[in-house]
N, C-alpha and C positions, 0 to 999 in steps of 0.2 A: 740440353744442359739444364743445370739447376736454375731456379728462379730466385732472384734476390730482391729484395725490396728494401733494402736498408734494414734492418734485421727482420722486419716484418715483411713477409713475402706474400704478395697477393697476386694471383692470376699469372704468375710468372713475370711480373714486372716490378720492376722496381720503380718506385716512386717514392718520393719522400712524403710521408704522411704523418699526421699527428699521433697516430697510434703505433704505427709499426715502423715507423721510420724515424716506409713509413715514418720509406715513408722516408732501403735502409731504414731510424730513428732512433726512418734507416730498416740514442742508439749507439753512440760511438764513445766508449768509456776508456779506451786505451789507444795505442798508437796506430793500429790498423784494424779495420772492421772485418765482419765475417760474412762469408758467402759460400754456398755449396749446392750439391745435388745428391739425391739418394738412390739406392740401388733397386729394391724390389718391394712390392706391396703384398702384405699378407691379409687375408680376409678375416673378418671378425665382426661380431655384433655385440651391442649392449642395449638394454632396455632403457629408452629415453625417460621413462617414468621412474626408473629406479637406478640411478647412477651407480656403477660398480667401481671398485678399486682395482686397478690393474695389478698384476702380480708383482711382488717386490722381492722375489727370489733372486739372489745375487747371480748375475750373468757370468758364464765362464770367461776366463781371460781371453780377450780377442787376439787374433793373430797379428803380429807386427807387419805393417806394410813395408815392402822393400823399396828403397830409394832407386829410382831410375836415372835421374840426373839432377844436377843443381847448376843454376846459371850464375855467372859472376855477380857479386854484390852490386847493387845500384845505390848511388848516393842521391837520395831524394828526401824532400821534406816529409816529416811524419807528425808534425804538430797538429793542433786543433784545426787550423785553417787548411791543412794539407790533406786531411782524410777524405774530403769530398772528391779529391782528384785521384785517389788510389782505387783502382779497379783491376780485376782479373777477368778476362773474357776467353773462353775456350770454344773454338769453332773450327771444324774441318782441317785438322792438322796444324793449327796455329793456336798458341796461347798468347794473348795480348796483355801486356802489363802497361797500365796507364798510371802515371805518377807525375809529380812535379818535375821529374827528370825528363819527361817526354812520353811518347807512345812507341812501344817496341813490340814486335812480334817475334816469338820464339817457336822453333819447330818442336812439335810435341814428341818426336821420336828421340832427339838427342839434346834438345835445349839450345841448339845453335841459333844465333840471331838471324832471322829471315829478312827483316826490314826495320827501318826506323822512319816514322812518319814525320814529315816536315810540318811545322805549325802553319796556320793560315797567315796570309799577309797582314801585318799589323798586330800580330799576336806573339806572345813570348813563350808561355808554357802552360800546361793544363792546370786548371784550378777546380774543376768539377767534371763529372762524367755520368753517363747513363749506367744503371746497375748491370745491364747486360746488352748484348747485341740482339738484332732480330734474327729470324730463321736463316737469313742469307749471310749472316756474319757482318752486318753493317752496324757500327757503333757510333755514338755521338759524344763529343768532348767539348766542354766549355773551356776557353783559354783566357788567361790574363791578357788584357790589352796593353800594348806598349804605352809607357808613360803612367801606368797606374801606380798609386802610392803604395799599395800592398797587394798580395795575392788574393786577398778577400775583398778588396775595395772595388775592383772593376773586372769581374769575370764575365766579360760581355761579348766575346767572340765565339760563335758556335761553329764547329767543324764536324763534318761527317766523314768517317773513316771506313774504308773497305779493308777488313782484317785479313783478307786473302792476300793482298798485295801491299797494304799500308798506304794506298793512294788516298789523297784528300779529294772526296767527290765534289763537295761544295762547302762554302762557308757563308756566314751571315754575321754582321756586326750590329749589335743593339745600341741604339743611341740613348742609353741611360745607364746609370751605375747599377751594377749587379753584384750582390754578395754571394760568394760561393756557397756559404752555409744555407742560403735561402733558395737557391736555384734547383729546379728539378727538370730532368729531360728524359724522355723515353722514346725509343725507336720502334715503330710498328712496321707492318709490311708495306704500307702505302704512305704513311705520314710520320713526321717527327713532331712531338708535342713538347712544349717548353713552358714552364712557369718560372718567372724571374724573381718572385718574392714570396715570402712566407705567408702573407695575408691573402693570397689568392686573388690579387687585383686583376680586373679585366684588362687593364693596360699592360700588365706584365704577362699576359697569356698569349702564346703564339703557336700556330701550326704551319708546317711546311711540307710541301710535296717531297716525298723521299727521292724521287728520280732526279729532280733538277733544283730543288730548294725554293721553288716558287711559294710565296706566302699564301696560305689558304685563309678563307674568311672565317671570322668568329662564328661558332654555331648559331644558326637562326633560332630566335625564340619560338615557343609553340604558338600556333595560331589559335583563333577563337573557336575552332571546331573541336579542340581538345581541352581547352580551359575556359575560364570565365571571361566574358568580354572585358576589355580594358578601355576606359574612357580616355585616359591619357596614353602615354607611350610606355610600352612594356620594355623595361631596361634591365640588362644584366648587371648584377651586383658583385658577384664573385664567381670564380671558376677554379676548379682543382681537377687533377687527373691522376690516374694510377692504372697501370696495365693498358688495357684496350678501352677504357671508359673515361669520359669527361663528365663531371657533374657541374652544373651551372645553376646558380640561384638568381632568379629574376624578381623584379618588383613591379607591381601593377596596382595603382589606386590604393596604396597603403597595404596591399596584401602581397604575399610572397608565394613563389612556386619553385619547386625543385625539378630540373630537367636533366636527363641523362642521355648522352650521345655516344656513338661509337667513335673512338679516337681516330681511326683511319679514314672513315668515310664522312664523318660529321653528321651522320644520319641520326635524327631524334629517335630514341627508343621508348621512352615513357616520360610522363610529367606527373608530378605529385603537387596538388594545390593544398596550401596550408592556410588555416584560419588565423593562426597566431602571427601577429604583425612582427614579432621578434624571431620568427622561425629562421634558422640558419644552421650552418655546420662549420666546424673549424679544422676538420681533418677527414681524409678518406683512406680507409684501410684496404679495401678491396673493391674490384669492379664487377666481379661475377661470383656471388651476388654482390650488390652494392652495399657496403658497410660504411656508415658515416659516423663520425664523432660529433655528437650533438649535446651540448651542455655537459652533464655528468654521465651520459649514457652512450653506448655504442648501439646504433640503430641499424637494423637490416631491412632492406626493401625487396619486395617480390618483383618478378618480371613485369607485373602490371603497374608498378609504382606504388603499391599499397605498403604501408608499414607491416612487416612480418613479425618482428620481435625486437626487444631491446635488453641489453645487459648493462649493469653498472660498470663504468670504466675502471673502477677499482679492482674488478675481476680480470682485466685484460691488460697485462703489462706490455708496454709498447715494444721493448727490446726483444721480447720472446713471444710473439704472437703471429700467427699466419694461418691462411686458409690451406687446409690439407685435405684433398678429396672432398668428402661430404661433411667435413668437420672444421670448425674453427678451433685450432690448437692455441692454447694460451697458458702463460705462466700466471698463476693466481696467488703465489706467495713465494717466500724465500726458497722453499724446496718443493712446492706443490705445483702440479701441472694438471690441466683438464682439457677434455675435448667436448665441444658444444655442437649439437646438431645444427647444420646450417639452415635446415628447413624450419625448425621450430625454436631454436635457441636453448633447448633443453640440454642439461649436462648429461653426457652419455657415459663418461668415465672420469676418473681422477687417479693420479699416481704421484709418487714421491721420487725425486731424483736429487743428486748432490747439489749443494748450494751454488757451486761454481759452474753449473751446466749452462752451456751456450747453445743457442739455436743457430745452425749453420745454413739452413735452407730447406726448401721443399722440392722434391723431385717431380719429374713428369708423371710418375706413378702415384703421386699424392702423399708420399711418406715423408715426415719430418726427419732430418738428420741432426743429431745433437752431439755434443762432446763435453767431457769433463776430465780433469786431471785424475790420473789413477795411480796413487801411491808413488809418485815421482818418476814413473817409468815412461811417461809421455802423455799423449792426449787420447783418451778412450772415446771412440765414436760409437754411437748407438742410433738405431733407427726405431721409430715407433709406428705401430700399426694404428692409423688414425681412427679405425673403427672401435678399438677396445683399449688402446694404450699399451699393448703388449710390446715389450722391449726386446730387441735383437741386436747382438754385437755387430759392429760394422767395421772393425779393424782398429789397430792402435797406430797412431802417428808417433814415430820415435823422435819427438822433439826434445831439444835441450830442456831439462827440468826447469831451468830458470826462465824459459819462454812459455811454458804451458799456462801460466796465469795470464799471459797477454792474449788479446783478442787476435785471432788469426783470420786471414782472408783466404777462402778456399773455393775452388771450383773444380769441375771434373768433366771428362768426356767418357766415352764408352770403355776406354782402356786404362786411364790414369787419373789420379787425383793430384791437384796442384795446390801448393800452399805458399802464401806470401807472409813472411815473418820479419818484423823489425828487430834489428840487433844493434845495441849500442857498441860503438868502438871508440878508440882514442881520437879518431878524426871526426866523429859524429855518428848519428844513427844511419844505418844502411838497411835496404830492403833485400831479403834473400828469397829467391824463387826456387822451389824444389818440386820435383815430380815424383810420385810414388805409384808403383804398380798396385792395382786393386783387383 
């Protein structure tokens, strides 16, 4: 399925990040955020030394996607504090809707309810969740604890859900206040990684074994065979994660080091020693390659830990940036988009798209899927070849014209595309889940 990252998608994970969420970041300008997958990848090249403009020839009208089914409306919160709890996960015959109303699995064939997951003991309702499940269909949800003053005040109960059955595999209660807007959780193949605050504090960073919920140790700092000797104690200062990578900043004798670990195993992959005593990072966009937000720049690191290139953050808009194949896809202006070579940071192409264009996600084939309203008839979706920015129609979602300006949450499997739309009613805002053939 598609990778979502809060709008910025990196490595197929989602994680909240300073850039792209990223991050999700994500990122969330309307009632429900966006997530998706793409169809197929086209080959293409562009000279990194001479960026080219992608074709701007108008695309033919896309074919309208046929509706397969629609589920009954769900009364759930859709305000600013509720968006962290709203997720769509599609896996192996089940599409799972996570919202403040609960966690429900629907059959992908007919939209019938297959199960409803019970919250963990001491929890009330979801307040945040992972952007996607792992390859086995296991997802993570953070719940509001009983007695919390508000949904955003104490999002401190973690539950792991098997989306095949809706079973709660295990749960964990954090003994500290947790804001839904600041928490980030990802589910790997062997471990669940959680950050409980926006500043990346070490005390708010946790890893758990996927199988039984046993808490795993904090990644060990690099030893002196890899970095400079430390007269005092080498201490972790901050930790952030995205996808399958964890980045940790450590301090030693007034100097700093950046170390990157595999999130599942906790194994150290590389260390970068910095001479600047103020060296640090405030966000992580991607883990493969590692892209960090440092000061006013986005900095890329090679597999050896050496700095590879940097770009001004003004060229990389958080809500529409993602790693796509061998390219960093980024919105650079109101209507301008560009593809940067991941190896060199050179701009390979640039193109113009309508100002209301939204990034829905990046597929397993590395192609971004985007959408924009098209003359009131619905939401036009297009895919871009990341090698040269060439645009290909990807279907028309026949949404109510009044809803096309809203941010949609979208996911898909090999047969269908699923959309989640917020609709105002006399009784309040409801969530509408629909499936479309593709």
